[in-house]
C-alpha positions as CSV (number, residue, x, y, z in Angstrom):
1,X,42.9,14.4,-53.5
2,X,46.0,12.5,-54.2
3,X,48.1,13.1,-57.5
4,X,47.3,10.6,-60.1
5,X,44.4,9.8,-62.4
6,X,41.0,10.6,-60.9
7,X,39.2,7.7,-59.8
8,X,35.7,6.9,-60.9
9,X,33.6,5.3,-58.2
10,X,30.0,4.2,-58.0
11,X,28.1,3.4,-54.9
12,X,25.1,1.3,-55.9
13,X,22.3,0.9,-53.3
14,X,19.1,-1.0,-53.8
15,X,16.1,1.1,-53.2
16,X,14.2,-0.7,-49.9
17,X,15.6,-4.0,-50.9
18,X,14.0,-6.5,-48.7
19,X,10.6,-4.8,-48.8
20,X,10.8,-4.1,-52.6
21,X,11.6,-7.9,-53.2
22,X,8.2,-8.5,-51.3
23,X,6.1,-6.1,-53.1
24,X,7.7,-7.3,-56.5
25,X,6.7,-11.1,-55.6
26,X,3.4,-10.3,-54.0
27,X,1.5,-7.5,-56.0
28,X,-1.1,-7.2,-53.3
29,X,1.6,-5.4,-51.2
30,X,2.4,-2.9,-53.7
31,X,1.3,0.5,-52.8
32,X,1.0,-0.5,-49.1
33,X,3.3,0.4,-46.1
34,X,5.3,-2.9,-45.7
35,X,7.7,-4.0,-43.1
36,X,10.1,-7.1,-43.2
37,X,9.9,-8.8,-39.8
38,X,7.6,-9.9,-37.2
39,X,4.9,-8.0,-35.4
40,X,6.0,-9.3,-32.1
41,X,6.6,-7.9,-28.8
42,X,10.1,-8.3,-29.1
43,X,10.1,-8.0,-33.0
44,X,12.4,-5.7,-35.1
45,X,11.7,-4.2,-38.2
46,X,14.6,-5.6,-40.7
47,X,13.4,-3.3,-43.6
48,X,10.5,-0.9,-44.6
49,X,9.0,0.0,-47.7
50,X,9.0,3.7,-48.9
51,X,5.2,3.7,-48.1
52,X,6.1,2.8,-44.5
53,X,8.9,5.3,-44.3
54,X,6.3,8.2,-44.9
55,X,5.1,7.3,-41.2
56,X,8.7,7.3,-39.7
57,X,9.1,3.5,-39.8
58,X,12.8,2.5,-40.4
59,X,14.8,-0.6,-40.1
60,X,16.0,-1.6,-36.7
61,X,12.8,-0.1,-34.9
62,X,11.1,-2.1,-32.5
63,X,7.7,-3.7,-34.2
64,X,5.6,-2.4,-31.5
65,X,6.8,1.4,-32.0
66,X,6.5,0.8,-35.9
67,X,2.8,-0.4,-35.5
68,X,2.5,2.7,-33.2
69,X,3.4,5.1,-36.0
70,X,1.9,3.3,-38.7
71,X,-1.3,1.2,-37.7
72,X,-1.8,-0.1,-41.2
73,X,1.5,-1.7,-41.4
74,X,1.9,-5.0,-43.1
75,X,4.6,-7.3,-41.7
76,X,6.0,-10.0,-43.9
77,X,8.5,-12.4,-42.6
78,X,11.7,-12.3,-44.1
79,X,12.9,-14.5,-46.8
80,X,16.6,-14.3,-46.7
81,X,17.3,-17.1,-49.2
82,X,15.4,-15.1,-51.8
83,X,17.4,-11.8,-50.8
84,X,20.7,-13.7,-51.2
85,X,19.5,-15.0,-54.6
86,X,18.6,-11.8,-56.0
87,X,21.7,-10.2,-54.7
88,X,24.1,-12.8,-56.5
89,X,22.1,-11.8,-59.8
90,X,23.2,-8.0,-58.8
91,X,26.6,-9.2,-58.1
92,X,26.9,-10.7,-61.4
93,X,25.9,-7.7,-63.3
94,X,28.3,-5.7,-61.5
95,X,31.2,-8.0,-62.6
96,X,30.3,-7.3,-66.2
97,X,31.7,-3.8,-65.6
98,X,34.6,-4.1,-63.3
99,X,36.4,-6.8,-61.1
100,X,36.9,-4.1,-58.4
101,X,33.7,-4.6,-56.5
102,X,33.5,-4.2,-52.7
103,X,30.0,-5.3,-51.3
104,X,28.9,-3.6,-48.2
105,X,25.9,-6.0,-47.6
106,X,23.5,-7.7,-49.8
107,X,22.1,-4.5,-51.1
108,X,25.0,-2.1,-51.6
109,X,28.5,-2.1,-53.1
110,X,31.3,0.2,-54.2
111,X,32.5,-0.2,-57.8
112,X,35.7,1.3,-59.2
113,X,35.0,1.8,-62.6
114,X,38.0,3.8,-63.5
115,X,38.7,1.2,-66.2
116,X,35.4,-0.3,-66.9
117,X,35.3,-3.5,-68.8
118,X,32.6,-2.2,-71.1
119,X,34.7,0.8,-72.4
120,X,32.1,3.4,-71.4
121,X,33.4,6.7,-71.2
122,X,32.0,8.0,-68.3
123,X,30.9,6.8,-64.9
124,X,27.5,8.3,-65.1
125,X,27.0,6.2,-68.3
126,X,28.1,3.2,-66.5
127,X,25.8,3.6,-63.7
128,X,22.8,4.4,-65.9
129,X,23.6,1.0,-67.6
130,X,24.0,-1.0,-64.7
131,X,20.9,0.3,-63.1
132,X,18.8,-0.3,-66.2
133,X,20.4,-4.0,-66.2
134,X,19.2,-4.4,-62.5
135,X,15.9,-3.2,-63.2
136,X,15.6,-5.5,-66.3
137,X,16.7,-8.6,-64.8
138,X,15.5,-8.2,-61.2
139,X,12.3,-6.2,-61.7
140,X,14.1,-3.9,-58.5
141,X,15.1,-0.2,-58.7
142,X,18.6,1.0,-57.5
143,X,20.3,4.4,-56.9
144,X,23.8,5.3,-57.3
145,X,26.2,7.8,-56.4
146,X,29.0,8.7,-58.5
147,X,32.3,10.7,-57.5
148,X,36.0,10.6,-57.3
149,X,36.1,8.8,-53.8
150,X,34.1,6.3,-51.8
151,X,33.0,8.9,-49.0
152,X,31.5,10.9,-51.6
153,X,29.9,8.4,-53.9
154,X,28.2,6.9,-50.7
155,X,26.8,10.4,-49.8
156,X,25.7,11.0,-53.3
157,X,23.7,7.8,-53.6
158,X,21.2,9.0,-51.2
159,X,20.4,12.4,-53.1
160,X,18.1,11.0,-55.6
161,X,16.6,8.1,-54.0
162,X,14.5,6.1,-54.9
163,X,15.7,5.2,-58.5
164,X,17.8,7.9,-59.3
165,X,21.6,8.9,-59.3
166,X,23.7,12.0,-58.5
167,X,27.4,12.9,-59.5
168,X,29.8,14.8,-57.2
169,X,32.5,15.8,-59.7
170,X,36.2,16.4,-59.2
171,X,36.6,19.9,-57.5
172,X,33.3,20.2,-55.9
173,X,33.5,17.5,-53.0
174,X,34.4,20.1,-50.4
175,X,31.3,22.4,-51.5
176,X,29.1,19.4,-51.6
177,X,30.0,18.2,-47.9
178,X,29.7,21.5,-46.3
179,X,26.2,22.2,-46.7
180,X,25.2,18.3,-45.4
181,X,24.4,17.5,-41.8
182,X,27.4,15.4,-40.2
183,X,24.9,12.9,-38.8
184,X,24.8,11.6,-42.5
185,X,28.5,11.3,-42.7
186,X,30.0,7.7,-42.7
187,X,31.8,7.1,-39.3
188,X,29.5,9.7,-37.7
189,X,27.1,7.7,-35.6
190,X,24.4,9.1,-33.3
191,X,26.7,9.1,-30.2
192,X,29.3,11.0,-32.2
193,X,26.8,13.3,-34.0
194,X,25.4,14.2,-30.3
195,X,28.9,15.0,-29.3
196,X,29.9,17.1,-32.3
197,X,26.4,19.0,-31.8
198,X,27.6,19.8,-28.4
199,X,30.6,21.1,-29.9
200,X,28.4,23.4,-32.2
201,X,29.5,21.1,-35.0
202,X,26.1,20.6,-37.1
203,X,27.1,20.8,-40.9
204,X,30.3,19.8,-43.0
205,X,31.1,23.4,-42.8
206,X,31.2,23.6,-39.1
207,X,33.3,20.6,-39.1
208,X,35.6,22.0,-41.7
209,X,36.4,25.0,-39.4
210,X,37.8,22.9,-36.7
211,X,41.7,22.1,-36.2
212,X,43.0,18.7,-36.6
213,X,44.3,19.4,-33.1
214,X,40.9,20.1,-31.7
215,X,39.4,17.1,-33.5
216,X,42.1,14.7,-32.3
217,X,41.5,16.1,-28.6
218,X,37.8,15.3,-28.7
219,X,37.5,12.2,-30.9
220,X,40.9,10.6,-30.8
221,X,42.0,8.5,-33.7
222,X,38.9,9.4,-35.6
223,X,40.0,12.9,-35.7
224,X,41.9,13.0,-38.8
225,X,39.3,11.2,-40.6
226,X,36.9,13.7,-39.9
227,X,39.2,16.6,-40.6
228,X,39.8,14.8,-44.0
229,X,36.0,14.1,-45.0
230,X,35.1,17.7,-44.2
231,X,37.2,18.8,-47.0
232,X,35.8,15.9,-49.2
233,X,39.0,13.9,-49.0
234,X,39.1,10.0,-48.8
235,X,41.8,8.0,-50.2
236,X,40.5,4.4,-49.3
237,X,40.5,2.1,-52.3
238,X,37.8,-0.2,-53.4
239,X,38.8,-3.5,-52.0
240,X,37.2,-6.4,-53.5
241,X,38.3,-8.5,-50.6
242,X,37.4,-6.6,-47.8
243,X,36.2,-8.4,-44.6
244,X,34.1,-6.6,-42.0
245,X,35.6,-7.3,-38.4
246,X,32.5,-6.6,-36.2
247,X,28.7,-5.5,-36.6
248,X,27.7,-3.4,-33.4
249,X,25.0,-1.2,-32.4
250,X,24.4,1.2,-29.3
251,X,21.8,3.5,-27.7
252,X,22.0,6.3,-25.2
253,X,19.3,6.3,-22.9
254,X,16.8,9.3,-22.3
255,X,17.5,8.9,-18.8
256,X,20.0,7.1,-16.7
257,X,18.3,3.3,-15.9
258,X,18.7,1.0,-13.2
259,X,15.6,-1.2,-13.7
260,X,16.7,-4.6,-15.3
261,X,13.7,-4.6,-17.5
262,X,14.3,-1.3,-19.1
263,X,18.0,-2.1,-19.6
264,X,17.4,-5.5,-21.1
265,X,14.9,-3.9,-23.6
266,X,17.7,-1.7,-24.9
267,X,19.9,-4.9,-25.0
268,X,17.4,-6.6,-27.0
269,X,16.7,-3.7,-29.4
270,X,20.6,-3.6,-30.2
271,X,20.7,-7.2,-30.6
272,X,17.8,-7.0,-33.3
273,X,20.0,-4.1,-34.9
274,X,23.0,-6.4,-34.9
275,X,21.2,-9.5,-36.3
276,X,19.5,-7.7,-38.9
277,X,22.9,-6.8,-40.4
278,X,24.1,-10.3,-40.0
279,X,21.1,-11.6,-42.2
280,X,21.6,-8.8,-44.6
281,X,25.1,-9.6,-45.0
282,X,25.1,-13.3,-44.7
283,X,28.1,-12.9,-42.0
284,X,27.9,-14.4,-38.5
285,X,30.3,-14.1,-35.7
286,X,32.0,-16.1,-32.9
287,X,32.3,-13.5,-30.2
288,X,29.4,-11.6,-28.6
289,X,30.5,-8.3,-26.4
290,X,28.0,-6.2,-24.4
291,X,29.0,-2.8,-23.6
292,X,27.6,-0.6,-20.7
293,X,28.2,3.2,-20.1
294,X,27.5,4.2,-16.8
295,X,26.1,7.6,-15.5
296,X,29.5,8.6,-14.5
297,X,30.7,7.9,-18.2
298,X,32.9,4.9,-16.7
299,X,32.5,2.0,-19.2
300,X,32.3,-1.9,-18.7
301,X,32.4,-4.6,-21.4
302,X,31.7,-8.2,-21.2
303,X,32.2,-10.7,-23.9
304,X,32.4,-14.4,-24.7
305,X,33.6,-16.3,-27.9
306,X,32.5,-19.5,-29.1
307,X,34.1,-22.3,-31.5
308,X,31.4,-21.9,-34.1
309,X,29.5,-18.7,-35.5
310,X,26.0,-17.8,-33.3
311,X,23.7,-18.3,-36.1
312,X,20.4,-17.7,-34.4
313,X,18.8,-14.4,-33.2
314,X,17.3,-15.9,-30.2
315,X,21.1,-17.3,-29.3
316,X,22.3,-13.9,-29.7
317,X,19.6,-12.4,-27.6
318,X,20.4,-15.3,-24.8
319,X,24.2,-14.6,-24.9
320,X,23.5,-10.8,-24.5
321,X,21.0,-10.9,-21.8
322,X,23.4,-13.2,-19.8
323,X,26.3,-10.8,-20.5
324,X,24.6,-7.7,-19.3
325,X,23.3,-9.6,-16.4
326,X,26.7,-10.4,-14.9
327,X,26.7,-6.5,-14.2
328,X,23.9,-6.8,-11.8
329,X,22.7,-5.2,-9.5
330,X,23.8,-2.2,-11.1
331,X,25.6,0.0,-8.6
332,X,24.8,3.2,-10.5
333,X,22.6,4.4,-13.3
334,X,23.3,3.1,-17.0
335,X,23.3,5.5,-19.8
336,X,24.1,3.6,-22.6
337,X,24.3,0.0,-23.7
338,X,25.8,-1.7,-27.0
339,X,25.9,-4.9,-28.3
340,X,28.6,-6.4,-30.8
341,X,29.3,-9.5,-32.8
342,X,32.8,-10.2,-34.1
343,X,35.5,-12.8,-35.3
344,X,33.3,-13.6,-38.5
345,X,33.6,-16.7,-40.1
346,X,31.5,-18.8,-42.7
347,X,28.7,-20.2,-40.7
348,X,28.7,-23.9,-40.0
349,X,26.1,-25.5,-38.0
350,X,27.4,-27.1,-35.1
351,X,26.3,-28.5,-31.6
352,X,28.8,-26.0,-30.1
353,X,26.7,-23.1,-31.0
354,X,24.4,-24.9,-28.2
355,X,27.0,-24.8,-25.6
356,X,26.0,-23.1,-22.3
357,X,27.9,-19.8,-21.6
358,X,29.4,-21.8,-18.3
């Protein structure tokens, strides 16, 4: 940690937010496995209740897969206008405690309460009071992680879910991190976790044993970040004006693909993941990019930008499929596909969004 006063950071994460709102508003759904989304062939789970998660159902999972794992799963259509309204209630509560609030999406945020507006002596007491107010005012539960930096606070918020909180105090960050799997770390996605595994890196302790030079050799510009977080270090400030630059998702196939229908199924699954984040965060972008990694690890990308944001899932799917089809016929197998949306701006309905790609 850097010199100076120890910061008090809280990461608040609502518990199964979309699904919990649906169960709150419809008592018949309480206690049942619930998925927010559509039980259609090309549907994707936007959120899953804890009852559904017991069966392995998770967000961004194809609806057909979710139903195979949980035949009694109840699908309810998303009501994003309701989720946004509840999120504003929660943000108003945060503002009573600190102006330093960095929302990550509708259902989670960082709060710097080093100097909280209520004069509460500890971050733990502040988190308890915030969670109690959220329950009282919205009927929903939230979990919280408390620590001296953002990385540790976010990790800690998963420790006592649902409806709990966990503290990583100063001096305990490195010990806390060393026992956790690296796949839980912020900035370590499935592809990076698999690469780390091939290098024998499974836990925070394994990661800490690596030299900075080795991490830079294998992970480039991300090497110093992995070196720091393996020691529980993160000097990022809570930024209330933070703007996300892109939202993306990618998947590595079990075997190299050349069949267009299988490739496009992967692309559609990734657009569902990206669109779920867009709906959840109320953020929409103007540039769609499709990435393909070939069997020989060469990479190709295709992207198009538009005057106005892409504001429908169907439109995102249409553009993504046209972009990947521009690479047909595949001269070699495809091992990975990814879809991303960038150049975010406030959505404004426009005929420009209906323009053809050509």
